[in-house]
N, C-alpha and C positions, 0 to 999 in steps of 0.2 A: 504494500500500500504506500502511495506517495505521501511524503511529509508535506506539511503546510507550506514550507519554503519552496519545495519543488513545484507545488501547484501555483504559487505566486509567480515563480520564474516562468512557468509554462504560459501563463496568461498575461505576462508583462509585455506591453507594447513599447516600441521604440519612441523616443521623444518626438521624432518627426511625425509619426503616425498619431500620437496624442495631440500634437499641435494642429494637425489637419482636422482631426475629429472635433477638437474644441472650436476651431474657426467655423466649421460647418454647423455645429450645434448652436453656437452663438448667433449665426445668421438665421437659422430656423427659429430659434427662441425669440429673436428680435422681431421677425415677421409675425409670429403668432402673438407676441405681446402687443405690437402695434395694432394688429387686426382686432384684438379684443378690447382695446382701449376706446373709450368714447363711442362704443357701438359702431366702429368703423367697418369691420369686416374686411376680408382680404381684397374685395373689389374696390374698397376705398383707398387702397395704397397705390399711388401712382407708379408707373413703370420706373421712373427715375428714382423713386424711393427704394425699390428693390435693388437697383444698381448701386445706390448710395450705401445701402446696408452691406451689399456684397463687397464693395471696395473697402469699406471700413473693416471687413473681416480679414482681408489679406495681411495687414501688419500683425495680426494675432499669430500668424505662422512664425514670426520672429520675436515673439513676446519675451522669450528667455534672454536673448542677447540684446534686444532693443526695446525694453519695456516703455521707455519714455516716448518713443516714436509711436508705438501702438496706442498709448494713451492719448497722445496729441492728435492722432488721426481720429480716434473715437470722439474726442471733445469737439474737433472741427466738424465732424459729421453731425453731432448733436446740434451744434449751432446752425449749420446749413439747414438741417431738418426743421428747426424751429423758425428760421427766417423764411423758408419756403412755404411755411404754413401747412406742412404735411400733418396728417392726423396722428395723435398719440405722441409718445415720447420714448424713443429707442434708447434704453440704458444698458443693455446687456454687454455691448462692446466696452463701454466705460468700466463696468464692474469687472469684467475679465481682465482688462488691462490694468486696473487698479490692484487686483490681486498680484499680477505679474510685477508691478512696481514694488509692492511690499515684499514680495518673495525674492526677486532677482536683483533689485537695485540695492547695493550695499551702502551707498552714501546716504546719510540721514537727511541732510538739508534738501537735496534735490527730491528725495522721496516725499518729504513733508510739503515742499512747494507744489509737487504734482498733486498731492492730496488736496491742498488748498485750492488749486486751480479747478480741480474736479468738483469740489464743493461749490465753488463760485458758479461754474457753468450749470451744474444740476439745479441749484437753487434759482438761478436766473431763468432757466427754461421753465421751471415750475411756476415762478412768479408771472412770467409772460403768458403762461397757460391759464392764469387766474385760479390756481389751485388754493385751497384753504391752508392755513398755517399748520394744522395738524398733519396734512399730507406732506408739506414741505419738511417738517421735522422728521417724518418717517423716511423721506428721501435722503435727508442729511445722514441719518443713522445708517441707512442702506448703502450710502456712498462710502462711509468710513469703514464699515464692517469688512469688505473684501481686502482692503489695504491692510487692516489690522491683522486679519487672519494670515495673509501672506507674510507679513512681518513676523508673526509668531512662529510660523512654520520655518522661516529662515533662521531665526534665533534658536529655535529648538534643534535644528539640524547642526548649527554651529556648536551648541552645547554638547550634543551627542558626539560630535567629532572630537571635541576637546576631551571628553571623558574617555573615549576609545584610545586617544593618544596617550593620556595619562596612565591608563591601565597597561598599555603596551610598554611604556617606559618603566612602570613598576615591575612588570614581568621580566623585562630585560635586566633590571637592577637585581632582581632575585636570582636570575641565572648567573649573572656576573659574580654575585656574592657566593653562590654555591661553587662555582669554578674556583674562586679564590680560596675557599675553605679546603677544597680537594687539593689544590696546588700546595697549600701550606702543610697538609698532612703528608704529602709525598716528600 
């Protein structure tokens, strides 16, 4: 019977496959989300809206190496969407990119600046839509959450790596001490 680790390795996807699946999922989720907002329906989304959502999905393929670009494209797409007067508010691109910023961007200040810019765009779009304050507060929380989760995953990974490194150093020290003791006995 295969162990749990073997099962995990068997079903593990390459990072490239994961990024492609994420970009496709975000596009589909954004279309469904926009179609269900304001009772728009899929027929209410202009063709250029579909294209805009697809174009904004492309940088998610490079979200690990270029998280700020993925977020910038998502924020520009949201701004264009609002200025064009398209129905709904497509936020899934921004949320996926914010997770990537929190997870893969190691510098603190650029990460916080990206979060602040995202909050500004999300709240501005909500205000322009005429949404109530309670909904704006929820959008603010929903904007911060993926960034925070990405940051926590990154910090947790760094901590785990440091613990592994410390344990390896302790094991090596124990081996060296045992060798020294054996050498002294001889």
